[in-house]
N, C-alpha and C positions, 0 to 999 in steps of 0.2 A: 841799653834802653834808648829807644828812639824818641827824642824830645824835639825833633825838627818842627813839629806842628804845635809846639807849646812854648810860649814865652811868658816870663814874669818880669814886669818892670816895676821899679820901686823909686819912690821919692819920699823923703822924710822931712816933715816940717813939724817938729814937736809942738804939741803932744799928739800929732796925727801923722800916720803913715798912709800914703797913697800907693796902692798896689794895683797894677793893671794886668789882668790875665788876657793873653791874646792867643786865639786858637782853641786848643783843647786843654781844659783843666782836668787832668787825669791822674791816675795812680802813679805814673812815672814822675810827676812833679809834686805830688802831695807831701812827700817827706821834705822836699826843699821848702815848700810853703810853710810847713809846720816849724821847721828850724828857723826860718826867717822871722816869723811872728814871735817865736820865743826870744830871739835876739832883740827884736824891737821892744818887746814887753820889758825885758831886763834893762833897756835904755830909757824907760819911762814913757813909752808910747801908750796912750790910753784909748786911742780911737784908730781903727783900721778901716779906711775906705777902700773897698775892693771893687774896682771898676771892671765890670763884666761886659761892657759895650761891645768889645771885639771877641768875647768868649763864645765860641760856637757850641761847645758841648762841655758838660761837666759830668764826670762819672761818680758813682756812689762812694768810691774811696775818697776822692777829693771832698765830696759833700760831708762825709763822716769826719774827716779831719777838720773841716770848717766848723761843723757842729761842735766838736770837742773843744776847739779853741774859743768859740763864742760862749760856751756853756761852763767850762771848767770841768774838773775831773768827775763830778757827780751830776748826771743829768736830772736827778730827782729834786735837787735843791737849786736855789738861785745862784747865779755865778758868784764866785768869791770876790772880795774886794781886790781891785787891781787887775781883774780880768778885763782885757780891752773890749770896748764896744765895737761891733762890726756893722758897717753900713755897706750894703751891696748897691752898686750903682748900675742901672740899666741892664739887669739880667734879661735875656731873651725869654720868650714864653716857654721854651723847652727846659731851660735851666730853672726858671721859676717853678714850673710844674714839678720837676724832680725834687727840688728843695721842699716844696709844699707836701708832696706825697711821702717824703721821708721824715717829716716832722721837724725839719730844720728851720723853716721860714719863721716860726714864732721866736726863734733865738737871735734873729738879726733884724736890722732895720733895712728897708728897701726904698731907694729913691729911683724914680723912673723919669724919663724925658729930660735928663740932664745932658748938657753938651760936653761937660768935662767933669771929672771927679776930683780935680785938684788944680794946683797951680800949673802954669804953662811952662815952667822950667823943665829942662830935660830930665827924664827919669833914667836910672841906671838899670841895665838888664841884670837880673840874677842868673848867674851861670848855673847850669845844671850840675848838681853834686854827683860825685861818683857814688854809686850804690850797688850793692850786690843784689842778686835775685832774692836772697833770704831777707834783706832789708826791705825790699819792696813788698814781699809777702807779709812780713811782720807789720808793716804800715797798713797794708790792706786788711789784715786780720784785726788789728786794733780799731781801725775806722769802722768796720762792719760790726764788731762787738759793741762799739759805742752807739751806733745807730739802732741796734736791737735793744739796748738799755734805754735809749732816748724815747722810743715809741714801740710798744708791744706789737703794733701792726707790721713792724719791720722784721720780726722774728721769722715768720714763714718765708719772707723774701730772701733772707740771708742765712738761714740756718744751715742749709746744705753747703753753701760756700764756706762759711766759717768752719764747719766740720771738716771739709776737705783741706782747708788751709792748716787746721790744727793737726790733722793726720800727717800732712807733708812736713810740718815743722817737727813733729815727734819723731819722724823717720830720719830727720837730719838732712833733708834735701829740699 
């Protein structure tokens, strides 16, 4: 997986975690992001400030993971207690439009025009996890299934993709 154009930086100041996405927020880092937020949640983090100031592009897989983390397992009901609040800081127009078109924007709070999403202390870079092609495919499939459950307008957008991923998964490859 080529993650050279994608960096995730983390700074934790309980009860808030400050995560900065630099470059591309894509499928290749979506699983890392999901695991990070899961670890932070288990440590009592209740708010995630996702600084997108330097995020040039976000794909639908990363968007689906973000939506699932901000919503909880069932998009039809309110987030369960303990589900962290997500605050997106300075998403560019392209990222904001994507999140809006996929129905993710109502699940998060957005702050624009901020100079910084958090303290000035140095953040730690999250190293890319090793993941197989199957793990990336499964993350992609889960994210797109969630987006289709979140908003019926996403079904025609992702129906063929999820079908192809399901066929690939069933074939064992």
